[in-house]
C-alpha positions in Angstrom: 12.8 -24.6 0.0 14.1 -22.7 -3.0 17.8 -22.5 -3.7 17.8 -18.8 -3.0 16.1 -19.3 0.3 18.6 -22.0 1.3 21.4 -19.6 0.5 19.9 -16.9 2.6 19.3 -19.3 5.5 22.9 -20.5 5.2 24.2 -16.9 5.3 22.0 -16.0 8.3 23.1 -19.1 10.3 26.6 -17.6 10.5 25.3 -14.6 12.3 25.1 -14.1 16.1 21.7 -14.9 17.7 21.0 -11.2 18.1 21.8 -10.4 14.4 19.7 -13.4 13.3 16.7 -11.9 15.2 17.2 -8.6 13.6 17.5 -10.2 10.1 14.4 -12.3 10.8 12.5 -9.2 11.9 13.5 -7.3 8.7 12.6 -10.3 6.5 9.2 -10.7 8.2 8.5 -6.9 7.8 9.4 -7.1 4.0 7.2 -10.2 3.6 4.3 -8.7 5.4 4.6 -5.5 3.2 4.7 -7.6 0.1 1.6 -9.6 1.1 -0.2 -6.4 2.1 0.5 -4.8 -1.3 -1.0 -7.8 -3.1 -4.3 -7.7 -1.4 -6.9 -5.1 -0.3 -8.9 -5.3 2.8 -12.4 -6.6 1.9 -14.1 -3.4 3.2 -11.8 -1.3 1.1 -12.3 -3.5 -1.9 -16.1 -3.1 -1.7 -15.6 0.7 -1.4 -13.3 0.7 -4.5 -15.8 -1.4 -6.4 -18.6 1.0 -5.5 -16.7 4.1 -6.5 -15.5 2.5 -9.8 -19.1 1.6 -10.6 -20.1 5.3 -9.9 -17.4 6.5 -12.3 -18.4 4.0 -15.0 -22.1 4.8 -14.8 -21.5 8.5 -14.9 -23.0 9.2 -11.5 -19.7 11.0 -10.6 -17.2 12.8 -12.7 -13.5 12.9 -12.0 -11.8 16.3 -11.6 -8.3 17.1 -12.7 -5.8 18.6 -10.3 -6.1 22.1 -11.7 -9.9 22.1 -11.1 -9.4 20.8 -7.6 -6.9 23.6 -6.8 -9.3 26.2 -8.1 -12.1 24.6 -6.1 -10.1 24.7 -2.9 -8.9 28.2 -3.5 -12.5 29.4 -3.9 -13.6 27.6 -0.7 -10.8 29.2 1.2 -11.6 32.7 -0.2 -15.2 32.3 0.8 -14.3 31.3 4.4 -13.2 34.8 5.5 
């Protein structure tokens, strides 16, 4: 156990049982969020890889924000 973790556990041990549960819940949520941000679900990773390959090969072309706004405005204008 790291020194920092030992200090945190020491601080938490002085809390009431209810507060320890709340603190543990918050720590778990933060840990889970950190772990999730470090990894991508395998299905999403394969989709990201596929789309990156399309961009690199020139099969698709990226559009800037202004072009997309114009495209959406034209679609909406043609609806009615």
